[in-house]
C-alpha positions as a printed NumPy array, in Angstrom:
array([[148.887, 133.417, 113.133],
       [146.807, 133.156, 109.965],
       [143.071, 133.255, 109.675],
       [141.409, 130.022, 108.589],
       [139.581, 130.394, 105.359],
       [136.35 , 128.617, 104.725],
       [135.603, 127.483, 101.21 ],
       [131.943, 127.766, 100.358],
       [130.653, 124.685,  98.548],
       [129.48 , 125.048,  94.989],
       [125.717, 124.68 ,  94.753],
       [123.933, 123.059,  91.847],
       [120.305, 123.83 ,  90.97 ],
       [118.264, 120.622,  91.15 ],
       [114.626, 121.246,  92.02 ],
       [112.917, 124.02 ,  90.076],
       [110.201, 126.168,  91.611],
       [107.429, 124.131,  89.981],
       [108.602, 120.857,  91.524],
       [109.044, 122.462,  94.937],
       [105.628, 124.12 ,  94.911],
       [104.046, 120.857,  93.796],
       [105.801, 118.851,  96.505],
       [104.749, 121.031,  99.427],
       [101.27 , 121.786,  98.075],
       [100.645, 118.059,  97.601],
       [101.88 , 117.368, 101.143],
       [ 99.456, 119.991, 102.467],
       [ 96.403, 118.861, 100.484],
       [ 96.965, 115.135, 101.013],
       [ 97.518, 115.735, 104.712],
       [ 94.339, 117.797, 104.959],
       [ 92.356, 115.199, 103.007],
       [ 93.681, 112.417, 105.24 ],
       [ 92.932, 114.338, 108.425],
       [ 89.347, 115.142, 107.426],
       [ 88.826, 111.695, 105.921],
       [ 89.989, 109.646, 108.896],
       [ 88.918, 111.958, 111.716],
       [ 86.371, 114.349, 110.244],
       [ 82.6  , 114.355, 110.418],
       [ 79.908, 115.482, 107.976],
       [ 80.802, 119.133, 108.501],
       [ 84.351, 118.55 , 107.212],
       [ 83.351, 116.532, 104.159],
       [ 83.417, 119.609, 101.934],
       [ 87.007, 120.3  , 103.037],
       [ 87.927, 116.66 , 102.373],
       [ 86.532, 116.74 ,  98.846],
       [ 88.101, 120.11 ,  98.046],
       [ 91.515, 119.012,  99.29 ],
       [ 91.285, 115.769,  97.311],
       [ 90.342, 117.539,  94.078],
       [ 93.147, 120.068,  94.484],
       [ 95.582, 117.201,  95.094],
       [ 94.39 , 115.521,  91.882],
       [ 94.777, 118.785,  89.954],
       [ 98.314, 119.127,  91.305],
       [ 99.148, 115.607,  90.168],
       [ 97.838, 116.26 ,  86.666],
       [ 99.919, 119.44 ,  86.499],
       [102.957, 117.494,  87.75 ],
       [102.485, 114.868,  85.055],
       [102.525, 117.607,  82.415],
       [105.618, 119.106,  84.043],
       [107.186, 115.666,  83.964],
       [107.317, 115.94 ,  80.176],
       [107.932, 119.668,  79.742],
       [109.823, 120.705,  82.88 ],
       [113.595, 121.111,  83.326],
       [116.074, 118.28 ,  83.673],
       [115.362, 116.758,  87.073],
       [111.615, 117.4  ,  86.85 ],
       [111.265, 115.166,  83.802],
       [110.243, 111.543,  84.184],
       [112.963, 110.588,  81.727],
       [115.521, 111.695,  84.33 ],
       [114.39 , 109.255,  86.993],
       [112.558, 106.364,  85.346],
       [113.77 , 103.45 ,  87.498],
       [114.755, 100.016,  86.233],
       [115.395,  96.813,  88.214],
       [119.171,  97.045,  87.822],
       [119.266, 100.616,  89.124],
       [117.045,  99.691,  92.064],
       [119.29 ,  96.75 ,  93.007],
       [122.42 ,  98.889,  92.706],
       [120.897, 101.559,  94.928],
       [119.821,  99.034,  97.555],
       [123.363,  97.644,  97.566],
       [124.886, 101.121,  97.773],
       [126.798, 100.488,  94.558],
       [125.365, 103.317,  92.464],
       [126.687, 106.822,  91.999],
       [125.153, 109.81 ,  93.732],
       [121.809, 110.949,  92.34 ],
       [121.302, 114.694,  92.135],
       [117.631, 114.141,  91.301],
       [115.403, 111.328,  92.521],
       [117.191, 108.094,  93.337],
       [115.551, 104.845,  92.078],
       [113.586, 104.211,  95.281],
       [112.521, 107.848,  95.439],
       [111.37 , 107.58 ,  91.839],
       [109.212, 104.574,  92.693],
       [107.712, 106.6  ,  95.538],
       [106.921, 109.475,  93.166],
       [105.108, 107.266,  90.668],
       [103.266, 105.365,  93.397],
       [102.054, 108.599,  95.017],
       [100.944, 110.117,  91.712],
       [ 98.966, 106.989,  90.854],
       [ 97.463, 106.692,  94.344],
       [ 96.218, 110.282,  94.389],
       [ 94.548, 109.854,  90.993],
       [ 92.882, 106.609,  92.113],
       [ 91.697, 108.314,  95.3  ],
       [ 90.224, 111.176,  93.292],
       [ 88.497, 108.801,  90.874],
       [ 87.029, 106.584,  93.562],
       [ 86.063, 109.684,  95.53 ],
       [ 84.005, 110.954,  92.606],
       [ 82.311, 107.548,  92.312],
       [ 81.496, 107.666,  96.04 ],
       [ 80.154, 111.198,  95.688],
       [ 77.971, 110.128,  92.776],
       [ 76.937, 106.668,  93.92 ],
       [ 76.493, 107.19 ,  97.65 ],
       [ 75.55 , 110.866,  97.923],
       [ 74.091, 111.104,  94.384],
       [ 75.988, 114.331,  93.76 ],
       [ 78.641, 115.462,  91.319],
       [ 79.439, 114.576,  87.711],
       [ 79.097, 110.803,  88.148],
       [ 75.753, 110.761,  89.968],
       [ 73.905, 109.726,  86.8  ],
       [ 76.391, 106.925,  86.084],
       [ 76.726, 105.101,  89.399],
       [ 74.317, 103.918,  92.071],
       [ 74.818, 102.98 ,  95.739],
       [ 76.3  ,  99.548,  95.01 ],
       [ 79.096, 101.034,  92.903],
       [ 79.481, 103.855,  95.391],
       [ 79.935, 101.537,  98.375],
       [ 82.344,  99.365,  96.387],
       [ 84.381, 102.447,  95.491],
       [ 84.379, 103.481,  99.14 ],
       [ 86.076, 100.242, 100.156],
       [ 88.769, 100.75 ,  97.498],
       [ 89.081, 104.418,  98.463],
       [ 89.698, 103.54 , 102.101],
       [ 92.207, 100.832, 101.187],
       [ 94.195, 103.188,  98.94 ],
       [ 94.033, 105.879, 101.642],
       [ 95.744, 103.541, 104.097],
       [ 98.323, 102.724, 101.412],
       [ 99.02 , 106.437, 101.001],
       [ 99.599, 106.768, 104.736],
       [102.072, 103.884, 104.488],
       [103.748, 105.543, 101.487],
       [104.113, 108.811, 103.391],
       [105.652, 107.002, 106.362],
       [108.066, 105.156, 104.045],
       [108.904, 108.408, 102.265],
       [109.743, 110.222, 105.497],
       [111.862, 107.303, 106.692],
       [113.629, 107.207, 103.325],
       [114.381, 110.926, 103.443],
       [115.922, 110.579, 106.893],
       [117.946, 107.5  , 105.89 ],
       [119.196, 108.946, 102.599],
       [120.017, 112.293, 104.219],
       [122.284, 110.507, 106.679],
       [123.79 , 108.19 , 104.098],
       [124.519, 110.942, 101.59 ],
       [125.366, 113.55 , 104.249],
       [123.017, 116.153, 102.772],
       [119.702, 117.516, 103.961],
       [117.228, 116.325, 101.327],
       [114.266, 118.118, 102.903],
       [116.176, 121.416, 102.836],
       [117.093, 120.794,  99.209],
       [113.391, 120.536,  98.396],
       [112.965, 123.97 , 100.001],
       [115.981, 125.717,  98.491],
       [116.08 , 123.832,  95.198],
       [119.864, 123.331,  95.313],
       [122.33 , 120.639,  96.339],
       [126.059, 120.731,  96.951],
       [128.25 , 119.834,  93.981],
       [130.631, 116.996,  94.779],
       [133.511, 115.261,  93.013],
       [132.315, 112.223,  91.14 ],
       [128.86 , 113.599,  90.36 ],
       [127.615, 112.099,  87.129],
       [127.426, 114.804,  84.445],
       [123.857, 115.61 ,  83.494],
       [122.684, 116.871,  80.153],
       [120.663, 119.934,  81.076],
       [117.206, 120.254,  79.54 ],
       [115.383, 123.569,  79.52 ],
       [111.779, 123.794,  80.624],
       [109.108, 124.404,  78.012],
       [107.06 , 126.62 ,  80.298],
       [104.643, 128.041,  77.722],
       [103.839, 124.607,  76.31 ],
       [103.267, 123.226,  79.822],
       [101.009, 126.12 ,  80.834],
       [ 98.956, 125.849,  77.646],
       [ 98.495, 122.099,  78.108],
       [ 97.56 , 122.476,  81.78 ],
       [ 95.058, 125.204,  80.868],
       [ 93.583, 123.035,  78.106],
       [ 93.241, 120.066,  80.442],
       [ 91.667, 122.258,  83.117],
       [ 89.14 , 123.669,  80.65 ],
       [ 88.336, 120.164,  79.406],
       [ 87.71 , 118.861,  82.927],
       [ 85.522, 121.841,  83.819],
       [ 83.5  , 121.451,  80.618],
       [ 83.066, 117.711,  81.177],
       [ 82.07 , 118.314,  84.802],
       [ 79.402, 120.82 ,  83.788],
       [ 78.011, 118.529,  81.102],
       [ 77.984, 115.414,  83.272],
       [ 76.531, 117.224,  86.286],
       [ 73.48 , 118.355,  84.299],
       [ 72.385, 114.82 ,  83.431],
       [ 69.222, 113.601,  85.168],
       [ 70.015, 111.376,  88.152],
       [ 67.86 , 108.24 ,  88.448],
       [ 66.587, 106.856,  91.72 ],
       [ 66.155, 110.153,  93.59 ],
       [ 63.296, 110.765,  96.054],
       [ 60.157, 112.481,  94.808],
       [ 60.704, 116.218,  94.64 ],
       [ 57.367, 117.213,  96.203],
       [ 55.255, 115.757,  98.969],
       [ 51.789, 114.68 ,  97.835],
       [ 49.307, 117.468,  98.635],
       [ 46.941, 115.231, 100.648],
       [ 49.82 , 113.69 , 102.58 ],
       [ 51.316, 117.103, 103.273],
       [ 47.984, 118.453, 104.5  ],
       [ 47.02 , 115.528, 106.741],
       [ 50.434, 114.503, 108.093],
       [ 51.93 , 117.976, 108.102],
       [ 49.12 , 119.272, 110.29 ],
       [ 50.755, 117.656, 113.33 ],
       [ 54.428, 117.202, 112.389],
       [ 56.728, 117.52 , 109.391],
       [ 55.578, 115.471, 106.426],
       [ 58.297, 112.854, 106.182],
       [ 59.661, 111.895, 102.76 ],
       [ 58.334, 108.43 , 101.86 ],
       [ 61.86 , 107.224, 100.999],
       [ 62.807, 107.119, 104.689],
       [ 60.875, 103.904, 105.382],
       [ 60.176, 100.726, 103.418],
       [ 56.688, 100.058, 102.06 ],
       [ 55.931,  97.482, 104.771],
       [ 56.596, 100.056, 107.473],
       [ 54.295, 102.603, 105.855],
       [ 51.562,  99.978, 105.574],
       [ 51.947,  99.079, 109.251],
       [ 51.859, 102.764, 110.222],
       [ 48.722, 103.466, 108.187],
       [ 47.009, 100.397, 109.609],
       [ 47.473, 101.69 , 113.157],
       [ 46.358, 105.312, 112.847],
       [ 43.849, 104.852, 115.658],
       [ 46.84 , 104.556, 118.023],
       [ 49.411, 106.746, 116.285],
       [ 52.173, 107.187, 118.862],
       [ 49.575, 107.427, 121.589],
       [ 47.054, 109.558, 119.686],
       [ 44.069, 108.867, 117.487],
       [ 45.033, 110.027, 113.987],
       [ 42.287, 108.15 , 112.154],
       [ 41.413, 109.355, 108.659],
       [ 38.513, 108.654, 106.301],
       [ 39.21 , 105.333, 104.548],
       [ 39.518, 106.918, 101.105],
       [ 41.994, 109.518, 102.352],
       [ 44.03 , 106.925, 104.246],
       [ 44.121, 104.669, 101.185],
       [ 45.295, 107.544,  98.988],
       [ 48.097, 108.463, 101.39 ],
       [ 49.169, 104.853, 101.844],
       [ 49.25 , 104.307,  98.094],
       [ 51.478, 107.33 ,  97.585],
       [ 53.795, 106.427, 100.472],
       [ 54.317, 102.843,  99.347],
       [ 54.764, 103.85 ,  95.705],
       [ 57.652, 106.102,  96.715],
       [ 59.042, 104.104,  99.64 ],
       [ 62.707, 103.352, 100.33 ],
       [ 62.795, 100.397,  97.941],
       [ 62.148, 102.725,  94.99 ],
       [ 64.986, 105.147,  95.789],
       [ 68.749, 104.846,  95.298],
       [ 70.125, 107.129,  97.994],
       [ 72.123, 106.482, 101.132],
       [ 69.364, 107.586, 103.565],
       [ 66.814, 105.379, 101.802],
       [ 69.135, 102.392, 101.986],
       [ 70.204, 102.696, 105.616],
       [ 66.839, 103.711, 107.081],
       [ 65.12 , 100.853, 105.284],
       [ 66.665,  98.6  , 107.948],
       [ 64.101,  99.199, 110.649],
       [ 63.84 ,  97.934, 114.21 ],
       [ 61.509,  94.904, 114.275],
       [ 60.006,  96.168, 117.555],
       [ 59.293,  99.621, 116.08 ],
       [ 59.005,  99.105, 112.311],
       [ 57.789, 102.62 , 111.522],
       [ 59.656, 104.671, 114.131],
       [ 62.479, 106.417, 112.296],
       [ 64.36 , 107.381, 115.451],
       [ 64.489, 103.733, 116.525],
       [ 66.244, 102.519, 113.387],
       [ 69.84 , 101.346, 113.917],
       [ 71.093, 103.91 , 111.388],
       [ 69.414, 106.857, 113.125],
       [ 70.816, 105.836, 116.507],
       [ 74.312, 105.353, 115.099],
       [ 74.393, 108.676, 113.256],
       [ 72.889, 110.742, 116.071],
       [ 74.333, 108.83 , 119.   ],
       [ 76.958, 111.432, 119.882],
       [ 74.521, 114.357, 119.987],
       [ 73.57 , 115.569, 123.485],
       [ 70.052, 114.882, 124.721],
       [ 69.669, 118.57 , 125.585],
       [ 69.817, 119.415, 121.903],
       [ 66.632, 117.469, 121.19 ],
       [ 64.78 , 119.106, 124.063],
       [ 65.767, 122.684, 123.304],
       [ 64.269, 124.948, 120.683],
       [ 64.216, 125.013, 117.706],
       [ 64.663, 121.207, 117.611],
       [ 62.286, 120.246, 120.439],
       [ 62.004, 116.638, 119.26 ],
       [ 64.143, 113.816, 117.92 ],
       [ 61.64 , 113.507, 115.089],
       [ 62.102, 117.097, 113.888],
       [ 64.552, 116.353, 111.057],
       [ 64.066, 119.747, 109.404],
       [ 65.586, 121.547, 112.404],
       [ 69.074, 120.368, 111.399],
       [ 68.636, 119.058, 107.849],
       [ 67.692, 121.939, 105.592],
       [ 66.835, 119.58 , 102.747],
       [ 64.775, 117.161, 104.877],
       [ 61.637, 117.802, 102.848],
       [ 63.38 , 116.528,  99.706],
       [ 64.519, 113.268, 101.285],
       [ 68.114, 113.883, 100.139],
       [ 69.65 , 114.572, 103.584],
       [ 72.885, 115.791, 102.044],
       [ 75.81 , 116.199, 104.462],
       [ 76.26 , 119.641, 102.924],
       [ 72.807, 120.715, 104.14 ],
       [ 73.339, 120.042, 107.852],
       [ 73.359, 122.908, 110.357],
       [ 72.921, 121.884, 113.993],
       [ 71.336, 124.715, 116.004],
       [ 73.129, 125.96 , 119.068],
       [ 71.663, 124.67 , 122.314]])
């Protein structure tokens, strides 16, 4: 009786460490960005933006590696052409150690989609939230337009991921090799009939220098662009007379939260101001009204100014009755508004730390515990 001998297959290096780290890091960051984008709220927006920017940085690094990396990392190794795609679909092509033609299309589509998502995300950040390096370049109209494109591309990315996973499963079965494991180990089994590949060494130093130069350029541009004055922001300080008279009873609301017509209606009815007589000397009332209307929602290019300008016809100057306020705060428990330190639906400053500025940034929200 003789012992059976098992011949270990010869393994061929395919995916270098850079490609593998990129692949799994991109999967993590895109997944996190998708999760916080589709299901997250204002408190996860910072995570969404961070994940998206890291994903974009990974893509830029991968593009550099596509020119300076080793054999199968280089774009020249897997640039698809129509003939190769048809042959692969028909099963008539030879085995591909690197990306097959359909996998190559997936790679290029994902790289492009992530960059478009990052670009449109920056336009949204600048145009809608008036933050970031593009805040001085784009207003709400551009921001909302970019948001529609951003959402459309995001759904396309989800479809790409689903197609990619299905393709990995299908190709793993067809080729009888675990492609996901190969992306972890970096090696594949050598087989008879494999097409000889001319090995290309990685130019690691050149790639690192170029990535560092690009990173420094982006950081410098971000700093320069972010310091530009942003047009259409709310006034930075509440008028002294307005602050003294209105702030004596409640927080002095930024004038950009209501349109001019609503402020005029409110000032005209001070004798019955939410059930109280808040009458002021005519000169003082005229001064406050003039300042409020001069800085009303129509003069400001921010998201709060735009959405709160759509008031309820039955309560034209009641902020908490606007459709936007009800939609945004609709899932908050009533007990929160009764408990300290909120105590009232009208007490914006209890949760919005920048309420006095009229910005109402999602990064400045902290809801007190009940």
